[in-house]
C-alpha positions as CSV (number, residue, x, y, z in Angstrom):
1,M,-0.1,0.2,0.0
2,H,1.3,3.3,-0.7
3,A,0.9,6.1,1.9
4,V,-1.0,9.2,0.9
5,T,0.9,12.3,1.7
6,S,-0.5,15.9,1.5
7,S,1.3,19.2,0.9
8,P,1.5,21.8,3.9
9,A,-0.8,23.8,1.4
10,A,-3.2,21.2,1.3
11,L,-3.0,20.5,4.7
12,A,-3.8,24.2,5.4
13,L,-6.9,24.3,3.3
14,R,-8.6,21.3,5.0
15,S,-7.7,23.0,8.0
16,N,-9.5,26.2,7.1
17,A,-12.5,24.5,5.7
18,S,-12.7,22.4,9.0
19,S,-12.7,25.6,11.2
20,A,-15.4,27.6,9.0
21,R,-17.6,24.7,9.4
22,L,-17.2,24.6,13.1
23,S,-17.6,28.2,13.2
24,R,-20.7,28.2,11.3
25,V,-21.8,25.3,13.4
26,A,-21.2,27.3,16.5
27,R,-23.2,30.1,15.1
28,A,-26.3,28.4,14.5
29,P,-27.6,28.4,18.0
30,A,-27.2,32.1,18.1
31,R,-29.2,32.7,14.6
32,A,-32.1,30.4,15.8
33,H,-32.2,32.3,19.0
34,A,-32.2,35.4,16.8
35,R,-35.0,34.2,14.6
36,C,-36.8,33.1,17.7
37,R,-36.7,36.7,19.1
38,R,-38.0,38.2,16.3
39,V,-40.9,35.7,15.7
40,T,-41.7,36.3,19.4
41,A,-41.7,39.9,18.8
42,I,-43.7,39.7,16.0
43,M,-46.2,37.5,17.9
44,D,-46.4,39.9,20.7
45,A,-47.0,43.1,18.5
46,A,-49.9,41.0,16.8
47,D,-51.3,40.2,20.6
48,A,-51.0,43.8,21.8
49,S,-52.9,44.6,18.5
50,S,-55.7,42.2,18.8
51,A,-56.1,43.2,22.5
52,E,-56.3,46.7,21.7
53,M,-59.0,45.9,19.0
54,G,-60.9,43.8,21.4
55,S,-60.7,46.7,24.4
56,S,-62.0,49.6,21.6
57,A,-64.8,47.2,20.5
58,A,-65.6,46.6,24.0
59,L,-65.9,50.3,24.6
60,D,-67.9,50.6,21.4
61,S,-70.4,48.4,22.8
62,M,-70.5,50.0,26.4
63,D,-71.1,53.4,24.6
64,A,-74.0,51.9,22.2
65,D,-75.4,50.1,25.5
66,D,-75.3,53.5,27.5
67,E,-76.9,55.6,24.3
68,N,-79.5,52.7,24.2
69,E,-80.4,53.2,27.8
70,A,-80.5,56.7,27.8
71,A,-83.0,56.9,24.6
72,A,-85.2,54.5,26.7
73,E,-85.2,56.5,29.9
74,K,-86.1,59.5,27.8
75,L,-88.9,57.7,25.9
76,A,-90.5,56.3,29.0
77,R,-90.4,59.9,31.1
78,D,-91.9,61.7,27.8
79,V,-94.9,58.9,27.7
80,A,-95.2,59.4,31.6
81,I,-95.9,63.1,31.4
82,E,-98.1,62.5,28.2
83,L,-100.0,60.3,30.6
84,A,-99.8,62.6,33.5
85,V,-101.4,65.3,31.3
86,I,-104.3,62.7,30.2
87,A,-105.0,62.1,34.0
88,D,-104.9,65.6,34.8
89,E,-107.4,66.5,31.8
90,T,-109.8,63.9,33.2
91,R,-110.1,65.6,36.4
92,A,-107.6,63.6,38.6
93,A,-105.9,65.0,41.5
94,D,-102.8,65.0,42.8
95,V,-101.1,63.7,39.6
96,R,-97.3,62.6,40.1
97,V,-94.7,60.9,38.0
98,L,-91.9,59.3,40.0
99,G,-88.8,58.2,38.7
100,V,-87.9,54.8,40.2
101,S,-85.5,53.1,37.7
102,K,-82.7,53.2,40.4
103,K,-85.0,51.7,42.8
104,V,-86.5,48.6,41.1
105,H,-85.7,46.8,37.8
106,W,-89.1,46.1,36.3
107,A,-90.3,49.6,35.6
108,R,-88.8,53.2,35.0
109,Y,-91.9,55.5,36.1
110,F,-94.7,55.4,38.4
111,L,-97.8,57.6,37.6
112,L,-99.9,58.3,40.6
113,A,-103.5,59.8,40.7
114,T,-106.2,60.3,42.7
115,A,-109.9,60.0,41.4
116,F,-112.6,60.9,43.6
117,N,-115.3,58.1,42.7
118,R,-115.0,54.7,40.9
119,P,-116.6,56.0,37.4
120,Q,-113.9,58.6,37.3
121,M,-111.1,56.2,38.7
122,R,-112.3,53.7,35.7
123,A,-112.4,56.8,33.0
124,V,-108.9,57.8,33.8
125,A,-107.2,54.3,33.4
126,E,-109.1,53.7,30.4
127,K,-108.3,57.0,28.6
128,I,-104.8,56.5,29.4
129,R,-105.0,52.6,28.1
130,D,-106.6,53.7,24.9
131,H,-103.8,56.5,24.5
132,L,-101.1,53.7,25.0
133,N,-102.7,51.2,22.5
134,E,-103.7,53.9,19.7
135,T,-100.6,55.8,19.8
136,Y,-97.7,53.5,20.6
137,G,-99.3,50.1,19.6
138,T,-99.5,48.7,23.0
139,Q,-101.9,45.9,23.5
140,I,-103.2,46.6,27.1
141,A,-106.2,44.6,27.6
142,K,-109.6,46.4,27.9
143,S,-110.1,44.9,31.2
144,V,-107.8,46.8,33.3
145,A,-106.5,45.4,36.5
146,Q,-108.5,46.8,39.5
147,N,-109.9,46.4,42.9
148,S,-112.9,48.3,44.4
149,D,-110.4,51.8,45.2
150,W,-107.3,51.0,42.9
151,V,-106.7,50.8,39.1
152,C,-103.5,49.6,37.7
153,V,-102.2,50.1,34.1
154,D,-99.1,48.2,33.3
155,A,-97.4,49.7,30.4
156,A,-94.0,47.8,31.1
157,D,-91.8,50.9,31.7
158,I,-94.5,52.8,33.1
159,I,-96.8,51.4,35.6
160,V,-100.2,53.8,36.3
161,H,-101.9,53.6,39.7
162,V,-105.4,55.4,39.7
163,F,-106.6,55.5,43.6
164,T,-109.3,56.7,45.5
165,P,-108.4,59.2,48.4
166,S,-108.5,56.5,50.8
167,S,-106.6,54.0,49.3
168,R,-104.1,56.1,47.9
169,Q,-103.6,57.3,51.5
170,F,-103.5,53.7,52.6
171,Y,-100.9,52.2,50.2
172,D,-98.9,55.5,50.4
173,I,-96.6,54.6,47.7
174,E,-94.9,58.0,47.8
175,T,-93.4,57.1,51.3
176,L,-92.5,53.5,50.2
177,Y,-90.5,55.2,47.2
178,K,-89.6,58.1,49.0
179,D,-86.3,58.1,47.3
180,A,-87.8,58.1,43.7
181,V,-87.2,61.2,41.4
182,D,-90.3,63.3,41.4
183,V,-90.7,64.4,37.7
184,E,-91.6,68.1,37.0
185,L,-95.1,68.0,35.1
186,P,-96.2,70.7,32.7
187,F,-99.0,71.7,34.9
188,E,-100.5,72.3,38.3
189,T,-102.3,69.6,39.9
190,E,-104.4,69.7,43.1
191,R,-102.1,68.5,45.9
192,P,-103.5,67.3,49.7
193,I,-103.3,69.2,52.5
194,S,-100.5,68.1,54.9
195,Q,-100.9,67.8,58.5
196,E,-98.3,70.6,58.9
197,E,-100.2,72.8,56.6
198,E,-103.7,72.0,58.4
199,D,-102.0,73.0,61.8
200,E,-101.3,76.3,60.3
201,F,-104.9,77.4,60.4
202,E,-106.2,79.1,63.4
203,V,-109.2,77.6,64.8
204,F,-111.7,80.2,66.6
């Protein structure tokens, strides 16, 4: 067999090639790590953008809900005042509209009115019912809920209570919902004389 010999120049070339391969192998983990960092940065940026878009969408949804709630509250208030005017025109006394949306979840406003006899009490309730059915397309039954001295018209966001004087005093809804908002009405209504006002009169 013949021994294979290499010249110094060839040995030097092979050594340089080997060193280059080793250098590339040594640098591979660093390059891979750099690529991972770039990918991670891109993914983090995408997540941040997605989170920002989601937060913006949530805020837009909340704003829309707030606007819808405000619109529903205003409509209920306006209708309650319309019904109060009808009660006043039907000669009911002590007409009041109370905002109760912060007190109960099943209504926004109470309309309270006093009638001085049962025919008048039914007339107030029936005129209010007819106005709601004809103007707003509600389907309130003609046989409104009532007992002998109290008629109730359930118009969803607005609950109408028409009492006789004695039942108005007995049930005393104003005191029961004393923290309700007393809505200003566009007319003067007859109010009952309070005990304090009675005490101001001089007795001869």
